[in-house]
C-alpha positions, 0 to 999 in steps of 0.5 A: 891851299888856294894859290894866288898868282900875284902877278896876274892879279896886279895885271887884272887890276891894272887892266881895269883902270886902263879901260877906264882911261880908254873911256875917259879919253874916248869920251873927250876925243883925246889922243894919248901916246905912251913913249917907252925907251931905255934911260938916256935915249932922248925921250924928253929931248924929243918931247921938248923939241916936238912941243916947241916946233908944233906950238900953234899947231897942236896943244900938248900935255905930258905925264912924266914918269920917273923913279925920282925927281921932276927934272924932266917935267920942269924941262917940259914946263919950260916949253909952256906945256902942262906936265904932271910928274909921277915919281914911282919911288923905285917901280920900273913902270907906270900904272894905269891907276897913276895915269888915271889920277894924272889925267884928272890933274891935266887940263885935258879939255884944252889939249889935242894930244897927251904924251906919257913919258914912261920910266926908262926901261924896255921891259916892264912898261911893255907889259902894262897897258895904260889906256893909251892909243899906242906905244912909241918906242925910242931907240938911240943909235948909241944903245946898239942895233941889237935891241929889237932882238933882245927886247922883242915885246916892246918893239912888237907892241909899238906903233912907232919906232923913233931911231934917235941921235942919228947925227952920231952916225955921221963920221962913224962915232958909233957902230950902228946898222940902221937897216938891221934895226929896221928889218928886225923891228919889221919882223916883229911888227909888220905895221910899225912906223919907223922914223930915223931922227935927231932931236938935237939937229932936227933931222928927220923930225918933219916925218915924225911931225907929219905922222903926229899931226895926221894922228891928232887930226883923225884921232887915230894912229892907224894911217 
């Protein structure tokens, strides 16, 4: 009896659509970044602040992934940026086919940058390529400083690590060793860019913006 590896088959099918997305974006010279984190890290808050602060400099569109609701997409739309909602109805990650369909609904020709806000999860999204130029992993200081060690795959694959909510470090509200996180992330990924930020106060956001603007200008995340 022939055995079929269902997991392998799913990944092969996903890779086919991911490659189509790569071609779609390359033909239009559009940069696409996939943001991944645990729930509650502040992904949407980072996006809202980034879009608002860079308004007039770059045009941003967002593909929002959630298990249910369009709450985050509505927050993005409040900035006047276009947002396409994908509800996975229980799936723990977005697929390349879902992104393919969403890209065709966005006004891609009018955009400089497309963000994919993936479903809140540090495990499943790391295994599924979507055709993006690179992954951005977000870690909030409230989650603890052991996440790169516990979830190495996403930190090894990401181009950027945003350490969010650093305002909570003032006054010792949380116990978080930021230097340990940097060292652990760099052991996994020597080329990873690390930006400690607070999307709430704006601290550190300029470094993130400078990297982002340079990436859009060159249509490349390799700086």
